[in-house]
C-alpha positions in Angstrom: -9.4 -4.8 13.4 -10.8 -8.2 12.5 -8.3 -11.0 12.3 -8.9 -11.7 8.6 -8.5 -8.1 7.7 -5.3 -8.0 9.8 -3.9 -11.1 8.1 -4.8 -9.7 4.6 -3.2 -6.3 5.4 -0.1 -8.0 6.8 0.2 -10.1 3.7 -0.2 -7.1 1.4 2.4 -5.1 3.4 4.9 -8.0 3.0 4.2 -8.1 -0.7 5.0 -4.4 -1.0 8.2 -4.9 0.9 9.2 -7.8 -1.4 8.5 -5.8 -4.5 10.6 -2.9 -3.2 13.5 -5.3 -2.4 13.3 -6.7 -5.9 13.3 -3.2 -7.4 9.9 -3.6 -8.8 8.6 -0.2 -7.9 5.7 -0.2 -10.3 4.3 -3.4 -8.8 5.1 -2.1 -5.3 3.1 1.1 -6.0 0.2 -0.9 -7.3 0.2 -3.1 -4.2 0.5 0.0 -1.9 -2.6 1.4 -3.6 -4.4 -1.9 -3.2 -3.6 -2.0 0.5 -4.8 1.7 0.8 -8.1 0.7 -0.8 -8.5 -2.4 1.3 -8.1 -0.4 4.5 -10.2 2.5 3.3 -13.0 0.1 2.3 -12.7 -1.6 5.7 -13.0 1.7 7.5 -16.0 2.7 5.4 -17.7 -0.6 6.2 -17.0 -0.3 9.9 -14.5 -3.3 10.0 -11.6 -1.1 11.0 -11.5 2.0 13.2 -9.1 3.6 10.8 -5.9 5.4 11.3 -5.3 8.6 9.3 -1.5 8.3 9.6 -1.4 4.8 8.1 -3.7 5.8 5.2 -1.6 8.9 4.6 1.6 6.9 4.6 0.2 4.4 2.1 -0.9 7.2 -0.2 2.5 8.8 0.0 4.3 5.5 -0.5 2.2 4.9 -3.7 3.1 8.4 -4.9 6.8 8.0 -4.2 7.0 4.6 -5.9 5.2 6.0 -8.9 7.8 8.8 -9.2 10.6 6.2 -8.8 9.2 4.2 -11.8 8.8 7.3 -13.9 10.7 7.0 -17.2 11.9 10.6 -16.8 14.1 9.6 -13.9 15.7 6.7 -15.9 17.3 9.1 -18.4 
């Protein structure tokens, strides 16, 4: 993984963590989706060898956070 991609991914992961800690699940879900897209694009362009487990975890994290922000759960 290129250093700039690594730094960007690390920054995005820290932002996801921060939003989760703040209880901002909608924003955390959006950031998880953005990181998933960043890594998927990098893999497609040959800038990252890829890791199916990481991409699956990000996809699942985005889904879980979307469910957590669902208004149905608030009632």
